[in-house]
N, C-alpha and C positions, 0 to 999 in steps of 0.2 A: 494733341500731346497725350492726353490721358483717355483716350477713346476705347471703347471696348474693341477686342479682335473681331474681325469679320469671320475669320475661319478659327474655330475653337481648336485648341490642342488635342491630340489624340490621348486617349486614356493611357496608354503604356509610356507615352512621353512624360505625362504629368506625373505618374507614379515615380518614375525613373528619376525625375528632378527632385521629388520629395526624398527618395532615398539618397541622393547625392548631398542634399542640403543636411540631412540627418547625419551622414558619415563625416562631414566637414565640421559639423559642430561637436561630434564625439571625439575627434582628433584634436580639436582646439582645445577641448577640456583637458585631454590626456597631456598635451603639450604644455598647458598651464600649471598642472602638477608637477610634470617633469622639470619644467624650467625653475620652479622652487627648491626641486630636491637637487639640481644641479648647483644651485646658489649656496644651500645649507646641506653640506656633504656630512658633516659630522653631528649626529644628533646628541650623543652624550659620550663622555670619557671621565672614567672615574679610576682613581689609584686605591687598592687596598694595601695598607701595610701597617705594621705596628709602629708604635712611637720609638721603641728602641731596635736598631737594626744591627744584628750580630751574624756571625756564620751560622746557617742554618735557618735564618728567618726567611719568612715567604714574603714575596712582594707580587702583587697582582695588578692586573689592568682589565677593565671591563669598557667594551666599545660598542656603540650602536651607531650605525651609518645609515644614510638614505638608501643605499643599495644601487644608487646611480652608477657609481665607478668605484675604483679601488682606493683604499684608505690604507696608509702606513703609519704605524705607531713606533716610537723610539722611547725607551725608558732609560733615563740617565740618573746616575747619582753623582752630585756636584758638591764639593767642598773646597771653597775658596778658588784657587785657580786649577784645581784637579778636578777632571770628569771623567767618568766611566760609563760606557753604555751597558747596562745590565742585559737588557734583550730587546728584541723586536717582534713586532706583529704585523702582519699584513692581512687585511680582510678583502678579499675580492668582490666586486659589485655582481649584480645580477646578470644574467646573461643577455637579456634584452632589457638594457638599464633604462630606456626611454619609456618602454610600455610598461614595465614591472615596477609597481609601487611599493612592494613589500620591503621593509627595513631588512638590513643584516646586523647580526650581533656576533661578538666573539670575547672569549675570557681567555686570559693566560696567566698562570701562576708559576713564579720561578722561585727556586731555593737559592738563597745567597751563598756563594762560596769563598773560600779563603784567597783564591786569586782574585776575585772581584773587589775585595776590601783590602787588596795589598797595598795600594798606594795611598790609603787614607789615614787619617790621624783620629784618635777618639775625640768626639765632640760633636757639635751640631753640623748637619748637612742637608741638602735639598734633594728631595726625590721627584723628578720632574718627567712627565709623561707629554709628549707632542704628538699630536695626530694630524697628518697632512693629507688632503685629498689630492685629486688630479685636475689638470686643466679642462675648463668646460666653458666653452663660447669665449675663448681667448682671454680667459680670467682664471687666476689660480687663487682660490679662498685662501683667507689668512689661516695659519695652522690654529688648531686648539689646543691649548697649554694648560695643564694641571699641575700644581706643585704641593707638596707636602713636606713639612719640616720634620727630620728625623734626627735621632741620636745615634750616633756609631758607637758600638762598644767592640773593643778587640780583645781577643783572649790574652 
């Protein structure tokens, strides 16, 4: 069973086998990194807003994704039962998402308008940013949510 071969392998075949094994090992390593990036699609999500929200205030969001797939961000202002979407952001993934391990990042800043605050009352409210990735391997990762409590001031 464990006897030595009677006829040794030709040198080109032995080299070809070693190259093939090396390529398989490299692809398995890339696949392991890529599987982690498919599992953790949103690396960080941050909201930038002042404590007092009024007409002309700036609201921003910073997103860092794994770059494997597209990530959508929705920023909402919520007060009791009233909710208003302030803005959305879409960050596309890398062109070759499986092979390209670079992260992608995006920032967006919006200025609050009178129309956006029209249905709200002065007082406490919640500013919520929700980042959602895409299906990977029949699994949709849970959304990443960040919230900040703000005070609405109307003119």
